N, C-alpha and C positions, 0 to 999 in steps of 0.2 A: 649726730646720732651717737648714743653711748654704746659701749661694747655689748651689754646684754641685748639691746635692740638689734644690733648687727647680727648677733648669734641667732636670735629668733627669726630674723628675716632669712638667713641662710638655711635654717632648719625648715622653714615653710616651703622654700624652693625645692627641697628634696622630697616632700610629701606628695602623694598622688592627688590629683584634683578630685573632689567629691561633690562638685556642684550638680552633676547629672546622675540620675539613678541608672543602674545597669539595665541594658536593653534585654527584654524578654524575647526568646525565640518563639515565633508563632507555632501553635500546636498544629500537628499534621491533621488535616481534615479526614474524616472517615469517608471511604469510597462511596458509600450509600448517599452521603450528603450532597454529592454532585448530581444525582439523578433528579430530574424535574418532579415536582409534586403532581400526583394524579396523572401520570403519563399514560397514554392510550395506545402507544405503538412500541413494541419491543421485539428484538430478536436475540436469541442466546444460543451459543454452542458450548456444551459442557464437555470440554476436552478431558477432564479428569474422569468423568463417567465413561466416555468413549474408551479411554485407556483401561479403566478398571474392568470393563466388560469384554475387553479383547477385541473391540470393534475397530479401533484405530489402525491396528496392525493389518487388519484385513483390507482396509480401504487404501492404505499406503502402498499400493502395488501399481505397476505400469498398466495402462498409460495414465491412470489417475495421479500417480506420483510425479509425473512431469508437471502437471498443473500445480501440485503442492509445492514442489521445489521452486517454481516461479514465484509463488506467493511468499515463500520464505526469503527469497533474494530481495524482493521489493520491500518487505517489512523489516528485515534486519535481524530476525530471530527464528528459531526452529519451532514449528507448530507442536512438536512433541513436548516442548517445555511449558506449554500453556495449560492452565487449569480451567479457565472460563473466559469467554468473550461475550460481552453484553453491549448491544447497540440500542439506544432509545432514539426514536425518530419523532421530531416535533414539527409537523407541517405549519407553515406560516404563509400569509398572503403578502406579497410585495405589490408595489404599484404596477409593475409591468408583467410579472409572472408569479406563479405559485412555486415555492421552493420548500425544501425540507432541511431542517437543522438536525444533524446527527451527533449524538454524544456516544463515544465508544470507550468502554472500560475493558482493558485486557489484564487479566490476572494470571500469574505464572508461579511455578515453584522454583524458578531460577531467575537471576537478574535478566532483565530485558534490555537489549540494545535498542536505541532509537533508530528509526529508518534512516538510511544514508541520505535521502533527500532532505530530511529534517535537519540532520547534522550540518549539511552543506549550505542550505538555503534559508533556514529559519534563524532569527536573531534570538539572543538570550535577554530576558527581561525579568523583572520582579513584580509580582502582583500580591499585595497583602503580605509581603515578607517572604513569599515563596518563589523560588526560581523556576521559570517556565521557558519554553521555547514558543516563539510567536511569529506568525506571518500575516502581514496585512497588505492588502491591495484593494483595488476598486471592486473586486468580486468577493473577497473573503477577509475575515479577521478571526483566525483560528489560533488555538493554544494547545500545546502538548505539555502535560505535567506528570511528573513521577513522584507521588507521595512517598514511595519507597522503591528500591530497585526492581522489585518483582511486579510492580503495578504501573501501568501507563494509562492515562486518561487524556482523551483528545476530543476536540470539538470547538464550536464557536465560542469566542471569549465571553459572550453574553450568557452562556450556559455555565461556564466554569467560574466566572468571577464571583458570584455570590458565596460559594463555599470557600474560595481562596481569600475573601475579604471578611470572613467571620460571620457570614449569614448562611449557615447550612440549611439544606432542605430535609424533609422527612424521607424522601426517596421512595415513597409508597406509590404503587400504580393505582389507577382508578378501580372502582369496585368490579367492573366487568372483567378486567384483566385478572384480578385476583380470583374471581369466581371461575374463570375458564381454566386457570392453572391450579385450582384448589384440590382437585382429585389426586389421590396418591398414585404416582406412576413413576416408572424408571425412565425419566426423560433424558434423552441424549442431546436433543436440540429442539428449539421451539420458537415460534413466531406468532405474535398477536397483532392484528392490524385493525384500526378503526376505519372501516370502509364506508362510513357515513361521510367521511371527508372525500371531496371530489377527486383529489389527486390520488389517494389510496384506492378509491374505487376503480379508477382507470387503470392503475398499474397492477393491482392485485385481483380484484373481483372480476373485472372485465377481461383480464387475461386468462383466468381460470375458467370462467363461465361466460364466454363472449355472446352466447345466444340466449341468455336468460331473460325472462320477462316477469317482473314482480309487480304486485299491486303497488300503487304509488306510495301508500303509507305503511308498507310491510316488506321492504327490502331488507337484506341482512345488515346488521349494524357492526358486527365484528366477524373477522375470519381468524381462526386459530389453526395453525399447522404444527404438528408435533412428530418427532421421530422417537419412538419408544423401543425399549428392550424388554422382551417378554420371555417367559420360559426359563430354560436352564441358564443358571448364572454364568457357567463356563462356556456355553455355546448358545447364546441367546438368538431368538428370532428378532428381526427388525420389523417394526410396524409403523407405517405412516398413517397418522390420524388427522383428519380435517374436520373442523367444526364451523358451521355457518350459524351464527347466533342472530336470532330475530328478537325484536323488542316484545313480541307477543306470539302466542300460539294460535296462528290464524292461517289465512290463505297463503301467506308468504312461505311457510314450511313446505306446502305442496308444490309451489312454484320452484323452490330450491331443489326438491327431490326430482322434479322433471328435468331441471337444468343439469343436474349431476348425471342422470341417466343418459341424456343427450350427449354430454361430454364424453362419457365412456364409450358410447356407440361410435362417436366420431374418432376417438383414439384407436378403436379397433380397426379402422380403415386407413390409419396413417402408417406409411412404410417405416417411419422412424420409430414407431412404437411397437413394431412387430416382435422385437426381441423380448419386450416386457409384457406383451399382451397376455400370455398364459397366466401371469401373476396378477395383472390389473383386473382381469375379468372375474377374479375371486373377491372383489371388493364387497364389503358389507356396509349397508346403509340403514340407519335407524333414526327415528325421531325421539327426542326427549324434551317434551314441552316446547320451548322456543328454540331448541337447538337441533340442527340436522347434523348427524355425525357419520362420517365416512371413514372406514378403516381398511387398509390393505396390508396383508401379511406378506412381506418380501422374502420370507424364509430365513434360514440361518445367515449369520453375518457374512460368512465366506461366499455363500450363494448370492446374496444381495450384492456384495462387492463385485463379484464376477459379472453379474448382469450390468451393473453400472459401468464397469470397465469396458464391456463390449459396446455399450451405447456410446460412451465417451470416445472409445477408440474409433468407432465408425465415423463419428463426427470429425475426428482429427484426420482421417484418411481422405476426406473429400478433397481438400486442396492438394494433397500429395498425389492422388489419382489424377486430378486435373492437370497437374504438372507433367505427369508421366505420359499422358496421351496427347499433350500439346506437341505440335510439329517442332522438331528441333531446328534451331536457327543455324543457317549455314555460316560457319566461321571462315572468312577468307584465309587461305593458306599463303604464306609468304612465297615469293618466286624463288626457284632454286638458285643457289649462289653459282656464279660462273666458274667454270673450271679454271684452276690456276694455269697461267701461261707457262710453257716449258722453259726451263732455265737454259740460257745460252752456254754452250760448251766453251 
């Protein structure tokens, strides 16, 4: 090989390889793209609205604060740092049992730490170029993904993988969910459930109205529960509103009205509801075509929080009182030590 050839070979060794194009970093999926299309079951807590209306500080008092601190310890972040929590439920039928897949989106105004259990027990993997935490066993295949430090998305891998692998969804709910939430309102929290599904009917509708009897073709199709803020912006009233949606304006509405009336009468006789009964008995019930709407004004936020604290506190005292009245166990006392022998002179 002549000298020019040797020089060219040496020069080639010093040049960076150009045979592979630079790898592109996958774009961060939009949060909405993770939500299933036409979802029919959703629950939301708007922490930003709770803080803006001054409701959160009224709720974060003993003994409710004991429960809130326990939630924070388990989750790894402060609830006051959150803006919104959204949970979409997707019922599915398995061979042996009926289960529900839950996709949870937590949005905050500060970076969110992962739960200690996730950091300790979940492996780190890559899906579609995105780093995730994953845990798989015979019962679950769940993923936790943070598109940015202030957002955490968790749920079954089957629900997260489409958006992570470049197949985003529209994230739009079904028409009934959109319709139930279309009215302008100062919502603080809300839940819509498709109670035509057997599992949801048992867990929601049968729990709220266990003695209801509807026509076979006119039972409620959806239940919507909302916590609203009304009145003075600085000192609002809290209103709980429930909507039973039927597919038609027929005999089912009358049956729902009778079931609601029976439920309130039953509550009036419950010792546990005694503290709330003066408020519950003021409930307003009205029909709007295929919807039966029930609303209860809980009063100003501090009053409502005080009532909830009393009820929650009473439930916490039950085990304490039981322990207090239980007979004390006799603890055997050690035998007295023998007196020391006198020293010899």
